[in-house]
C-alpha positions as CSV (number, residue, x, y, z in Angstrom):
1,M,1.5,-11.7,2.7
2,A,-1.3,-12.1,0.2
3,P,-3.9,-9.4,-0.6
4,E,-6.7,-11.3,1.1
5,T,-4.7,-11.7,4.3
6,H,-5.6,-9.7,7.5
7,L,-3.2,-9.8,10.4
8,K,-3.2,-8.0,13.8
9,G,-0.5,-7.7,16.4
10,L,3.2,-7.0,16.7
11,L,5.2,-7.8,13.5
12,R,9.0,-8.2,13.7
13,F,11.3,-9.3,10.8
14,D,15.0,-9.3,10.1
15,S,15.7,-8.4,6.4
16,A,12.7,-7.6,4.2
17,L,8.9,-8.0,4.2
18,Q,6.2,-7.1,1.7
19,I,2.6,-6.6,2.9
20,N,-0.1,-6.9,0.2
21,G,-3.1,-7.3,2.5
22,R,-4.2,-5.6,5.7
23,F,-2.2,-5.3,8.9
24,D,-3.2,-3.7,12.2
25,G,-0.8,-3.2,15.1
26,E,2.9,-2.4,15.3
27,I,5.8,-3.1,13.0
28,R,9.4,-3.1,14.1
29,S,12.5,-4.0,12.1
30,A,15.9,-2.8,11.1
31,G,15.1,-4.1,7.6
32,R,13.1,-3.0,4.6
33,L,9.3,-2.8,4.7
34,M,7.4,-2.8,1.4
35,I,3.7,-2.0,1.4
36,G,2.1,-3.1,-1.9
37,E,-0.4,-1.2,-3.9
38,G,-3.9,-1.8,-2.5
39,A,-2.5,-2.8,1.0
40,L,-3.8,-1.2,4.1
41,V,-1.6,-0.8,7.2
42,C,-3.0,0.7,10.4
43,A,0.1,0.6,12.5
44,T,3.0,2.3,14.2
45,I,6.0,1.6,12.0
46,E,9.7,1.7,13.0
47,V,11.9,0.2,10.3
48,G,15.3,0.7,8.5
49,S,13.6,1.7,5.3
50,A,10.1,1.7,3.7
51,V,8.7,1.6,0.2
52,I,5.0,2.5,0.3
53,G,2.6,1.8,-2.5
54,G,-0.6,1.3,-0.5
55,T,-2.3,3.1,2.4
56,V,-0.7,3.7,5.9
57,R,-2.7,5.0,8.8
58,G,-0.2,5.6,11.6
59,D,3.2,7.1,12.3
60,I,6.3,6.0,10.4
61,K,9.9,6.2,11.6
62,A,12.5,5.0,9.1
63,I,16.3,5.2,9.9
64,D,17.4,5.4,6.3
65,S,14.6,6.3,3.9
66,V,10.9,6.3,3.0
67,E,9.9,6.0,-0.7
68,M,6.3,6.9,-1.5
69,L,5.2,5.5,-4.8
70,A,2.5,7.3,-6.9
71,T,-0.2,5.1,-5.3
72,A,0.9,5.8,-1.7
73,R,-1.4,7.3,0.9
74,V,0.1,8.1,4.3
75,F,-2.0,9.6,7.1
76,G,0.3,10.1,10.1
77,D,3.6,11.6,11.1
78,M,6.8,10.6,9.5
79,G,10.5,10.8,10.6
80,T,13.3,9.7,8.3
81,A,16.7,10.8,6.9
82,R,15.6,10.7,3.3
83,L,12.1,11.0,1.7
84,I,11.4,10.2,-2.0
85,V,7.9,11.1,-3.1
86,A,6.4,10.2,-6.5
87,D,3.9,12.5,-8.3
88,G,0.4,11.5,-7.1
89,A,1.4,10.3,-3.6
90,V,-0.6,11.7,-0.7
91,F,0.9,12.6,2.7
92,E,-1.1,14.1,5.5
93,G,0.9,14.6,8.7
94,E,4.1,16.1,10.0
95,L,7.5,15.3,8.7
96,E,10.8,15.3,10.6
97,M,13.9,15.0,8.5
98,S,16.7,13.7,10.8
99,G,19.6,13.6,8.3
100,S,21.6,10.6,7.4
101,P,23.7,8.8,10.0
102,Q,26.8,10.3,8.4
103,E,25.4,13.8,8.6
104,R,24.4,13.3,12.3
105,D,28.0,12.4,13.2
106,G,29.6,15.0,11.0
107,S,31.4,12.7,8.6
108,A,29.4,13.6,5.4
109,A,31.2,15.3,2.6
110,P,29.9,18.8,1.7
111,V,27.8,19.2,-1.4
112,E,29.7,21.0,-4.2
113,R,27.7,23.6,-6.1
């Protein structure tokens, strides 16, 4: 999706999608969502994983992970198993760390110290 594109509605996709423009609405996928630097997404997001380089206004739920790049701005609540935050990223909201699917079912190996 190009930087000058503005879409509204319900967005579903299977594997991976990158948004470089503006999107308003709802995003649902088991795949990977990438929000490019300069993009604006005003949406409720439920995805497998997300890489955020632009601005998100809305709640994010990611089964596997959320990666916030240095240019990321997130204003909303977030729930994920793993969060990666680069220096310079901004997050305003509540965070719920759910643990990985392996940790939830008890099959994860303990961490050695």
